[in-house]
N, C-alpha and C positions, 0 to 999 in steps of 0.2 A: 479291264474294264478301260472303254473307248474314251480319251480325254474331248477329241471332235466332238462326239456325241453330247457329252455332258456340256462340252461348253456352247453347243447350240441350244440346248435345252435353256441351260441359263439365261441367255440373251433374249432368249424368244420373248419372256415377261415385261423384259425391260424395252425389246423394242416395241410390243403394245402399248406401253405406258408412255413414250415418247410417243407414239402415235396419238392416244387417246389426249394429250396433253396439249400437241401441236393445231388438232382438229378442235377441240374445246378452249382452246386459248382467247379467241375474239368474241366467241358467245359470253363466258366467262367474265374478260374487261366489260361489254357493254351491259352486264349485269349489275356489275359492279360500279359501273359508272351511274347507272339508274339512281340506285341504292343511294349513290355518295350523292347527288342533285336532291332526291326526295328531303333525306334528313337534312341535307343542308340548306333549302329552302324554309323547312321547318322551324330548325335551329334561328338562321335570321330573322322570321317571324317572328318568334320567341324573344328574341334580342330585341331587333327593334321596338316594337308593339307593346313589350311586357307582359306577352300571351304565351302564356304556359301551354305550348301544343306539344312537347314531348312525353313520351314515357316510353319504356323501354320496350313492351312489346310491341313499338312500331320497328323499330329495328326488324325485327321477327316476321313482321309484316311484310318487309322489303323484299327479303327472300322470297317469299310465294310471290308477291308482284313482280319481282324486275328478273328472278332466276327462272321459275315457274308460272308465267302469267296465264298460261292454257288450265291450269291445275283450277278445278271446280274450287279447291280452297281459296283462290284467289280472287273468285268474281267480285263485284262489287259490294251486292249480298250477304254476302260473306265475312267481307273485309268490314261494311261499315256495320250490319247487322248485328255479325259476332261479338265485336267490340264494346255495342251497345247493349247487348244483352248481357255480357259476361260484366259490363262494369255498372248496368244496374244490378243485377243478381250481388253483386261484391258489395253495393250501397244497403240493398235490403238485408243481407246475412249482417253486416256491420251494424246496423240498426236495432235489427233484434238479438244478436247473439255476441256483440260486441267484438272483442281484440283480440280473443283467447285461438288457442290452437284448432277447438271444434269448429270455431267460425271460419280459419283459413280452410279448414277440410270441406266441410259445408259448402262453402263458398264456392270451392272449385269442380267438386263433385256436381252440385246442381247448374253452374253454368257449363258444364261438358255438357247436361241432360237436355237445358233449354236449348241451347244450339244445335244440338242434334235434332229436338222434336221440331224445331221452327226451320228446318233446314240453310241454317247458316252457319254451318262447322268453320270456326279458322283458328287454327290452332293455338296461336299467338294469342288471341285473345282470352284463351284458356288463364294466362298468368291475370288479366285483369282485375278479378277478386282479390286477390295477395297484394296487388298496387293498393288497390282500394283501403283496404284492412290495415295493411302494414301505414299507410298514409293517414289512417282516418279522414280520407276524401268526404267533403259535402255534396251536396246535391247537383251542385254546377258545375263540377263533375265530370258529368254524364254531357254536355256542352262543351265544355271546353277542360281538357283537352280531347275528349272520346268522340264525339261527333266531327268538331272542327277538323281535327287530328286524319280521323279515318278517310273523310270527304276528300281532303286537301292529297292523302296520301292515293286516293282512286282519282283523284283527276290528275296528279300528277304523272303518276303511271300512265293515264292514257294518250295524254300528251306524248309521253316522252316514247313510247312504243307505237304510236302513228307516225312520227317526227321522224326517231333516231335508230328504233332497233326495230320497227319494220314488223315485228312480230303480232298477231292479231288481242286486242286487247281491248274490252273484254271480251273473254267468250262464253257465250250463251251456256 
């Protein structure tokens, strides 16, 4: 057994990991700061104006908007349309099937189908029917927080990428 060869082989993955980590540190930090700013703005507006702008799926939307802005899933059409349509599906299901297990399953499944059919697939929005059904949201939920929040996220991403990250957003 050659210990020099074994040591070299064992060190190679570690060296690749260090290289990857150093190469991606700045882009990761830039993406994280974008999410920090977007959620910070939404939380501050929520607090100052007593407007409910935050839902958990918006945190997931930030991953796409700031870490993967070139993804088709991060296009404003997908973010805004996906959140709106999925929440609408959730409200329709809530008002027809109530809050049971079947309603939750139908809501998510139908939201996926509607987003795919309308070319507005945005994975974080798939959680909107769950949020709607579990909270018993009303129709005003579509305007606030869904529409207002999704638009604010996209505007923040657009400004952030133009002024800070210098990455193209939105991408057609």
